[in-house]
C-alpha angles and dihedrals in degrees: 000000000000119000139191117013092347093056092060098038111107092215098050095097092053092045091051092047093049090050094050091047091050094052091046092050091049091051101042101024114185094357089072116093125190117331111224135177117251122200107219091205091056108039094147093073095245118137094249093235094304110159118253094202139026114281136183089241093059093048092048091053090056094046090048090051091058102028097100091055091047092051092046090055093050099264131131121196138184129177107232101181143342122209115204090228090068109271117128120190114207131185108212136174120180144069117337092238091058089046093054091047090054090049094051090046091052093047088057090061111100113262095013107129103164135017111208116194113211132182 
């Protein structure tokens, strides 16, 4: 587990993977095939319960994660609906900057394609 500045850096996983791959290639040269990440908690290759489509629960988890910050900045948010094809309808009141931040956070959720704000 990475800690400190590395733990919060979005590129830390890629940097770590590239470093490990470089060392393995130096050691094993052409005998090395593709380097892939293995989840020790999920060695059977199953998806570990990871959703295969967008669900209300997945969106609610993300909204809950950022809800304190939204409230602190004067925003109020409610998830209205979630379409499995990737459309999330949100009821929001508050500053436009907070609204844009909410939209960007939701677009980072896997399978979210569009965030629609409704009244």
